[in-house]
Backbone bond lengths (Angstrom), bond angles and torsions (degrees), N, CA, C in turn:
res aa  C-N    CA-C-N  psi(-1)  N-CA   C-N-CA  omega(-1)  CA-C   N-CA-C  phi
1 M - - - 1.459 - - 1.526 109.44 -
2 S 1.343 116.32 134.56 1.454 120.33 -178.69 1.525 110.95 -70.43
3 A 1.327 115.93 164.78 1.465 120.95 178.94 1.526 110.64 -62.54
4 R 1.327 116.75 -37.40 1.471 120.40 179.22 1.516 110.43 -62.38
5 R 1.323 116.91 -48.69 1.459 120.40 -178.15 1.523 111.30 -67.18
6 M 1.338 117.29 -36.49 1.461 120.13 178.31 1.523 111.17 -65.67
7 S 1.335 116.99 -45.04 1.460 120.86 178.30 1.520 110.95 -60.20
8 A 1.337 116.55 -44.39 1.459 121.11 -179.74 1.530 111.41 -63.91
9 A 1.328 116.42 -41.38 1.465 120.32 -179.69 1.522 111.29 -64.28
10 L 1.330 116.64 -47.08 1.462 120.25 -178.92 1.523 111.05 -64.15
11 L 1.329 116.35 -39.82 1.466 119.91 178.51 1.521 110.49 -64.22
12 A 1.329 117.12 -44.52 1.461 120.40 -179.97 1.519 111.39 -61.68
13 I 1.326 116.82 -42.41 1.466 120.58 178.41 1.518 110.93 -63.49
14 A 1.328 116.83 -42.76 1.466 120.79 178.89 1.519 111.26 -61.27
15 V 1.331 116.94 -40.49 1.463 120.26 179.64 1.523 110.65 -66.89
16 V 1.326 117.12 -43.99 1.466 120.34 179.97 1.532 110.83 -60.80
17 V 1.322 116.23 -45.28 1.471 120.05 178.79 1.525 110.64 -61.75
18 T 1.325 116.24 -41.71 1.460 120.16 -179.18 1.522 111.64 -65.40
19 I 1.324 117.34 -46.43 1.469 119.81 179.67 1.520 110.69 -66.09
20 A 1.329 117.42 -39.10 1.466 120.57 177.79 1.523 110.58 -61.57
21 T 1.325 116.66 -40.75 1.463 120.64 178.05 1.518 110.74 -65.83
22 R 1.341 116.30 -40.92 1.468 120.66 177.68 1.529 110.37 -61.25
23 L 1.326 117.22 -41.08 1.456 120.91 177.16 1.523 111.54 -63.09
24 W 1.332 116.33 -45.06 1.464 120.43 -179.94 1.530 111.19 -61.88
25 L 1.307 116.63 -42.99 1.466 120.66 178.43 1.520 111.05 -63.89
26 N 1.336 116.36 -38.33 1.461 119.95 179.38 1.518 111.51 -67.97
27 M 1.331 116.32 -40.28 1.459 120.41 176.85 1.516 110.78 -62.40
28 D 1.345 116.15 -42.31 1.453 120.58 -179.65 1.525 111.67 -66.94
29 E 1.311 116.27 -39.86 1.468 120.90 -177.88 1.519 111.98 -67.63
30 H 1.328 116.54 -42.86 1.461 120.31 -174.10 1.528 113.31 -100.46
31 G 1.331 116.98 -7.70 1.450 119.71 -179.17 1.513 113.00 64.00
32 T 1.344 116.43 40.01 1.453 120.77 -176.00 1.524 110.35 -117.55
33 S 1.324 115.34 174.67 1.456 121.90 -179.93 1.525 110.46 -78.77
34 L 1.333 115.24 170.58 1.458 120.66 177.24 1.525 110.79 -60.81
35 G 1.333 115.87 -43.69 1.460 119.60 -179.76 1.521 112.19 -60.41
36 A 1.345 116.51 -42.71 1.457 120.52 179.90 1.527 111.20 -66.31
37 A 1.326 116.43 -39.53 1.458 120.12 179.03 1.527 110.84 -66.91
38 L 1.338 116.18 -40.66 1.463 120.46 178.74 1.525 110.40 -63.57
39 W 1.314 116.57 -44.67 1.462 120.47 178.30 1.526 110.94 -61.27
40 R 1.311 117.34 -39.23 1.465 121.16 179.36 1.527 111.30 -64.73
41 L 1.327 116.93 -43.24 1.464 120.35 -176.09 1.526 112.49 -76.48
42 L 1.320 116.91 -25.08 1.461 119.66 -177.33 1.524 113.55 -75.30
43 R 1.321 116.85 7.66 1.456 118.65 172.06 1.531 110.82 -82.49
44 F 1.345 117.34 -12.03 1.458 120.94 -171.25 1.531 112.96 -100.27
45 F 1.326 116.20 135.40 1.463 123.53 175.85 1.525 110.40 -59.52
46 T 1.321 116.98 -35.39 1.468 121.92 179.19 1.523 111.40 -57.59
47 I 1.317 116.78 -46.84 1.466 120.89 -177.87 1.521 110.30 -68.32
48 W 1.332 117.27 -44.99 1.457 120.34 178.60 1.527 111.26 -57.03
49 T 1.338 115.87 -46.36 1.465 119.83 -174.82 1.523 111.66 -70.30
50 N 1.326 117.21 -42.42 1.457 119.73 176.33 1.527 110.65 -61.66
51 A 1.322 117.06 -40.78 1.467 120.10 179.15 1.526 111.48 -63.83
52 L 1.328 117.25 -40.49 1.468 120.64 177.81 1.525 111.11 -64.47
53 I 1.321 116.76 -35.57 1.463 120.11 176.70 1.529 110.09 -66.22
54 A 1.322 117.55 -39.18 1.461 120.10 177.40 1.523 110.99 -62.32
55 V 1.330 116.79 -46.73 1.466 120.74 179.57 1.525 110.54 -60.37
56 T 1.339 116.19 -45.84 1.462 120.68 179.79 1.528 110.98 -64.84
57 G 1.320 116.04 -40.59 1.459 119.87 179.28 1.515 112.50 -61.54
58 F 1.325 117.09 -42.59 1.463 119.94 177.36 1.531 111.19 -65.93
59 A 1.332 116.67 -37.38 1.471 119.57 177.75 1.522 110.66 -61.99
60 I 1.321 117.22 -44.54 1.466 120.68 178.22 1.520 110.48 -63.98
61 A 1.334 116.26 -43.35 1.465 120.66 -178.89 1.518 111.86 -61.38
62 L 1.328 116.83 -32.46 1.470 121.36 -179.79 1.520 112.44 -85.71
63 G 1.331 116.70 2.55 1.449 120.37 177.96 1.512 114.86 81.87
64 R 1.330 117.55 13.78 1.458 120.21 178.59 1.530 109.83 -75.75
65 P 1.327 118.45 145.41 1.464 119.87 177.96 1.527 111.13 -70.00
66 V 1.317 116.30 127.76 1.466 122.37 178.20 1.526 107.54 -125.37
67 D 1.311 115.98 119.36 1.459 121.38 -176.84 1.531 110.99 -62.59
68 G 1.324 115.79 141.04 1.459 120.20 179.02 1.513 113.53 -60.94
69 R 1.338 116.79 -27.18 1.461 119.73 177.97 1.523 111.23 -68.83
70 V 1.325 116.58 -29.41 1.465 120.65 177.82 1.522 110.40 -69.87
71 T 1.327 116.99 -48.96 1.464 119.35 -178.90 1.525 111.39 -66.94
72 A 1.335 117.73 -34.53 1.460 120.17 177.24 1.532 110.51 -67.95
73 G 1.328 117.11 -39.57 1.458 120.18 176.54 1.517 112.18 -63.81
74 L 1.332 115.88 -38.75 1.465 119.79 176.40 1.528 111.27 -67.16
75 L 1.326 116.70 -36.50 1.462 119.42 175.64 1.522 110.44 -59.95
76 L 1.326 116.84 -44.95 1.459 120.84 178.30 1.525 110.93 -59.83
77 A 1.333 116.75 -44.01 1.463 121.17 -177.52 1.526 112.12 -67.31
78 I 1.334 117.08 -45.50 1.470 118.91 -177.09 1.523 110.75 -73.39
79 A 1.340 117.30 -29.70 1.458 119.36 173.75 1.519 110.00 -64.11
80 A 1.340 116.65 -39.66 1.462 120.57 176.92 1.522 111.04 -63.36
81 V 1.332 117.44 -38.22 1.464 121.23 176.51 1.523 110.28 -55.59
82 G 1.335 116.31 -50.59 1.450 120.00 -178.29 1.512 112.95 -66.82
83 I 1.326 117.02 -44.67 1.465 120.64 -176.02 1.524 111.41 -67.76
84 V 1.332 117.00 -47.16 1.461 120.07 -179.47 1.528 110.51 -63.40
85 Y 1.315 116.32 -41.23 1.468 118.67 179.93 1.526 111.18 -61.83
86 H 1.311 116.40 -49.31 1.462 119.23 -173.97 1.523 113.14 -75.38
87 T 1.321 118.30 -20.58 1.466 119.99 179.16 1.529 113.35 -97.09
88 L 1.337 117.94 -29.58 1.460 119.93 -172.90 1.523 115.50 -120.42
89 L 1.339 117.93 -25.92 1.463 119.60 -166.98 1.518 115.70 -117.37
90 S 1.314 118.37 -22.26 1.472 119.90 -169.50 1.524 113.21 -61.95
91 G 1.310 117.90 -32.06 1.458 120.07 -178.45 1.511 114.15 -76.65
92 M 1.334 117.89 -6.69 1.465 121.12 -176.91 1.521 113.15 -86.14
93 T 1.327 116.94 -17.19 1.458 120.92 -179.16 1.519 109.78 -130.33
94 H 1.319 115.46 148.76 1.462 121.11 179.93 1.527 108.24 -132.20
95 Y 1.323 115.19 107.73 1.455 121.24 -177.76 1.519 110.30 -105.87
96 A 1.328 114.41 158.42 1.463 120.55 176.42 1.523 108.12 -141.55
97 G 1.331 115.82 158.55 1.456 121.01 176.35 1.515 112.61 62.91
98 L 1.325 115.13 -136.20 1.458 121.24 -177.06 1.522 111.47 -63.36
99 E 1.323 117.83 -33.98 1.462 121.50 177.34 1.525 110.40 -58.44
100 A 1.322 116.51 -43.00 1.465 120.96 -179.91 1.522 111.25 -66.24
101 V 1.335 116.82 -39.15 1.469 120.74 178.81 1.523 109.99 -62.56
102 V 1.323 117.03 -45.81 1.464 121.60 179.57 1.525 110.54 -62.93
103 D 1.321 116.03 -44.59 1.456 120.77 -179.72 1.531 111.24 -61.56
104 D 1.323 116.63 -45.34 1.469 120.50 178.38 1.527 111.72 -63.75
105 S 1.325 116.04 -37.11 1.467 119.37 179.68 1.528 111.35 -65.16
106 L 1.325 117.09 -47.60 1.456 121.01 -176.84 1.524 112.67 -66.47
107 H 1.335 116.87 -36.95 1.467 120.56 -171.43 1.526 114.71 -104.08
108 T 1.331 117.63 -13.14 1.463 119.74 -176.38 1.528 112.13 -128.31
109 L 1.335 117.22 -57.04 1.460 120.73 -175.35 1.524 111.93 -62.78
110 V 1.327 117.38 -51.28 1.465 120.05 -177.74 1.535 111.85 -63.46
111 P 1.342 119.51 -45.25 1.474 118.02 175.87 1.528 113.48 -57.72
112 L 1.329 117.46 -43.63 1.463 119.84 179.91 1.521 111.55 -67.23
113 W 1.316 116.66 -43.66 1.471 121.15 -179.79 1.519 110.63 -61.99
114 F 1.331 116.64 -46.81 1.456 118.75 -178.07 1.522 111.02 -66.63
115 A 1.330 117.68 -36.47 1.466 120.56 177.33 1.527 110.53 -61.49
116 L 1.321 116.71 -45.60 1.462 120.44 179.08 1.527 111.07 -65.81
117 H 1.330 116.29 -40.27 1.471 120.58 177.18 1.517 110.13 -60.11
118 W 1.333 116.77 -46.04 1.467 120.28 -179.44 1.527 110.94 -62.66
119 L 1.318 116.92 -45.02 1.464 120.52 -179.99 1.529 111.62 -60.38
120 A 1.323 116.15 -38.83 1.459 120.28 -174.42 1.525 113.67 -83.61
121 F 1.339 117.90 -35.08 1.470 118.79 -165.04 1.526 117.06 -126.02
122 E 1.310 118.70 -27.68 1.463 118.39 -169.11 1.527 112.79 -83.10
123 P 1.354 117.55 146.82 1.471 121.63 -179.09 1.524 111.35 -65.77
124 K 1.342 115.65 140.48 1.462 121.15 -174.73 1.522 112.90 -131.65
125 A 1.316 118.35 -13.40 1.465 121.49 -169.00 1.521 112.94 -62.16
126 R 1.316 118.68 -31.91 1.464 121.08 -173.43 1.523 113.43 -93.26
127 L 1.315 117.74 0.90 1.457 119.69 -178.01 1.523 110.66 -73.77
128 G 1.338 116.01 140.21 1.458 120.28 -179.34 1.518 111.63 -152.31
129 W 1.343 114.55 -179.34 1.465 119.80 -176.51 1.522 111.79 -62.77
130 R 1.319 117.58 -29.51 1.461 121.04 -178.96 1.524 112.51 -64.24
131 D 1.319 116.69 -17.79 1.467 119.99 -178.05 1.526 112.26 -80.55
132 I 1.317 117.54 -21.87 1.466 120.27 -174.98 1.529 112.34 -60.63
133 P 1.340 119.86 -47.50 1.475 118.59 176.95 1.524 112.95 -57.83
134 L 1.332 116.99 -34.64 1.463 119.83 177.85 1.524 110.49 -64.81
135 W 1.327 116.82 -41.55 1.461 120.84 -179.85 1.526 111.90 -65.71
136 L 1.341 116.94 -28.80 1.462 120.01 179.53 1.528 112.08 -72.91
137 G 1.332 116.27 -16.03 1.454 119.35 -179.21 1.518 113.01 -61.83
138 Y 1.337 116.87 -39.94 1.461 120.70 -177.54 1.529 112.03 -62.85
139 P 1.346 120.81 -54.54 1.469 118.49 178.76 1.529 112.85 -64.14
140 A 1.346 117.46 -31.68 1.460 119.35 178.94 1.531 110.72 -65.11
141 V 1.334 116.02 -46.25 1.472 120.10 178.06 1.525 110.06 -63.27
142 Y 1.341 117.07 -39.55 1.465 119.33 179.25 1.524 110.82 -62.03
143 C 1.320 118.09 -41.72 1.465 120.33 -179.83 1.526 110.75 -58.83
144 V 1.336 116.25 -42.89 1.461 120.35 177.93 1.531 110.05 -62.57
145 Y 1.328 115.68 -45.96 1.473 121.20 178.94 1.529 111.21 -58.75
146 A 1.344 116.84 -46.01 1.469 121.00 -177.84 1.520 110.98 -63.59
147 L 1.319 117.01 -38.68 1.458 120.40 179.98 1.530 111.42 -69.88
148 I 1.328 116.65 -38.71 1.471 119.78 177.92 1.522 110.01 -65.69
149 R 1.328 117.04 -45.51 1.464 119.92 178.52 1.513 111.50 -61.79
150 G 1.333 115.83 -44.84 1.457 119.17 179.26 1.512 112.48 -62.02
151 G 1.346 116.34 -36.75 1.459 119.52 177.76 1.511 112.50 -67.10
152 M 1.348 116.23 -24.93 1.465 120.35 -179.98 1.518 112.20 -77.33
153 D 1.345 117.10 -42.48 1.472 118.78 -174.88 1.526 114.24 -121.36
154 G 1.341 117.30 1.70 1.456 120.33 176.65 1.514 114.71 77.47
155 R 1.331 117.53 9.49 1.463 121.30 -179.47 1.529 109.22 -117.33
156 Y 1.314 115.49 116.35 1.457 120.96 -179.60 1.524 108.95 -103.90
157 P 1.335 117.70 141.46 1.462 120.55 -171.12 1.529 114.31 -68.49
158 Y 1.335 117.19 -31.11 1.461 120.73 -175.27 1.522 109.09 -139.49
159 F 1.321 116.49 148.12 1.464 120.32 -176.43 1.523 112.20 -59.84
160 F 1.339 116.68 -32.11 1.464 119.05 -177.08 1.522 112.66 -78.98
161 L 1.332 118.01 -7.02 1.457 122.04 174.44 1.525 111.54 -112.34
162 D 1.316 116.41 21.70 1.462 122.11 -179.81 1.527 108.39 -102.92
163 P 1.330 118.95 104.08 1.462 120.28 -177.87 1.523 112.93 -66.06
164 V 1.330 117.66 -22.91 1.463 120.25 178.03 1.529 109.84 -68.28
165 R 1.318 117.28 -43.55 1.467 121.92 -179.87 1.519 112.60 -78.23
166 Q 1.325 116.98 -36.92 1.460 120.58 -173.07 1.525 113.75 -92.50
167 G 1.323 117.05 -26.25 1.452 119.42 -172.22 1.517 110.47 75.55
168 P 1.328 118.08 165.84 1.467 120.42 -177.39 1.526 112.87 -58.12
169 G 1.329 117.22 -46.50 1.455 120.39 -179.06 1.509 112.69 -64.12
170 G 1.337 116.36 -43.79 1.459 120.32 179.18 1.507 112.18 -65.13
171 L 1.322 116.22 -37.63 1.471 120.36 179.82 1.531 110.44 -64.82
172 V 1.327 116.22 -45.67 1.465 119.82 178.18 1.526 110.54 -61.33
173 F 1.349 116.10 -42.26 1.457 120.04 179.06 1.523 111.37 -58.63
174 W 1.333 117.13 -47.33 1.466 120.76 -177.42 1.526 111.22 -65.56
175 I 1.327 117.43 -41.50 1.463 119.45 -179.41 1.520 110.26 -65.12
176 L 1.321 117.21 -44.63 1.463 120.05 178.73 1.526 111.25 -65.13
177 A 1.332 116.73 -38.28 1.463 120.28 178.46 1.519 111.08 -65.00
178 L 1.321 116.73 -41.10 1.461 120.21 178.72 1.524 111.13 -65.32
179 L 1.332 116.77 -43.69 1.469 119.60 179.34 1.530 110.71 -65.81
180 A 1.332 117.21 -36.23 1.462 120.08 176.44 1.521 110.82 -64.62
181 A 1.342 115.94 -40.55 1.465 119.51 177.99 1.528 110.83 -65.09
182 F 1.332 116.66 -39.54 1.465 120.18 176.02 1.525 110.32 -61.90
183 A 1.335 116.56 -42.81 1.462 119.93 179.76 1.522 111.06 -62.33
184 L 1.328 116.31 -41.41 1.459 120.15 177.40 1.523 110.57 -63.11
185 G 1.330 116.12 -42.27 1.460 119.49 176.17 1.507 112.02 -61.93
186 G 1.342 116.88 -36.68 1.454 120.30 176.71 1.522 112.24 -63.76
187 V 1.333 115.85 -38.37 1.471 119.71 176.65 1.525 110.59 -61.20
188 V 1.331 116.15 -43.56 1.467 120.58 179.39 1.524 110.42 -61.63
189 I 1.322 117.07 -43.50 1.461 120.44 -179.20 1.529 111.03 -62.99
190 V 1.323 117.54 -43.74 1.462 120.28 179.35 1.529 110.30 -63.63
191 L 1.324 117.36 -42.60 1.465 120.07 179.53 1.529 111.19 -63.01
192 V 1.340 116.39 -44.19 1.462 119.90 178.36 1.527 110.12 -63.62
193 A 1.326 117.04 -42.82 1.470 120.74 179.47 1.520 110.98 -60.58
194 R 1.312 117.58 -42.96 1.465 120.49 179.95 1.523 111.40 -66.73
195 L 1.317 116.38 -39.63 1.459 120.03 178.78 1.517 110.84 -62.94
196 L 1.332 116.84 -47.43 1.462 120.58 -179.10 1.523 111.13 -67.00
197 S 1.332 116.91 -38.95 1.467 119.82 178.75 1.520 110.76 -64.49
198 S 1.331 117.00 -39.83 1.463 120.47 178.93 1.522 111.15 -63.53
199 R 1.316 115.95 -41.22 1.464 119.60 178.42 1.519 111.38 -64.36
200 Q 1.341 116.62 -41.89 1.451 119.82 179.45 1.528 111.25 -64.70
201 E 1.335 117.03 -39.69 1.455 120.19 178.61 1.522 111.01 -66.39
202 A 1.339 116.46 -38.95 1.464 120.16 179.52 1.513 110.84 -65.32
203 Q 1.344 117.17 -39.49 1.461 120.82 -179.92 1.521 111.42 -70.29
204 A 1.335 116.54 -30.18 1.461 120.41 -178.27 1.526 112.83 -86.21
205 A 1.342 117.02 -9.98 1.458 120.37 -176.81 1.528 110.63 -68.93
206 P 1.338 117.79 146.32 1.474 120.58 177.95 1.523 111.03 -57.82
207 G 1.317 115.81 135.82 1.447 121.41 178.63 1.506 114.19 89.40
208 S 1.371 117.47 -6.75 1.458 119.02 178.44 1.507 109.46 -75.25
209 K 1.332 115.43 150.59 1.480 119.78 -177.90 1.521 109.76 -90.25
């Protein structure tokens, strides 16, 4: 098995174990069924993104073709998970023991691991500016999903997506700000991809040392 496939497999397994542990802790805390715990956790962008990384990781590990635009889009999403958590959300919750380990894994370990995996192994040559609007589709769809779910049960996953707290104007501001931040992150990813691709081409060129 190649280093890329091994890294992807180990990452996918780590994510599955972490989400499974989070589900078990949620079931224990609320005294609910697996289905109820899963429904509760699926309101969060963090869980969706980690789960998508697990699915993608298993696909890579099994040798399935995975487009570089998909892995780059996931890098953007999981980077947002880590950045938003550590800048806006981390002070709102205080975990200890296994809860803290799970929280650190979802918001810190997986984002860092996937970033390093992408830098080391994932294809970058075909990434371009045209991909950024595609990458914005995922957070945009999630925002709509979060608002619909919140309207159904009155529970919104994040304070910045709570229309009751933010009001219509504040909600629009936060959504546009988040999409702008995603777009900026997409620009960074494309620039890094082009830089790394250029270096690889220069090293592979005839006469290079």
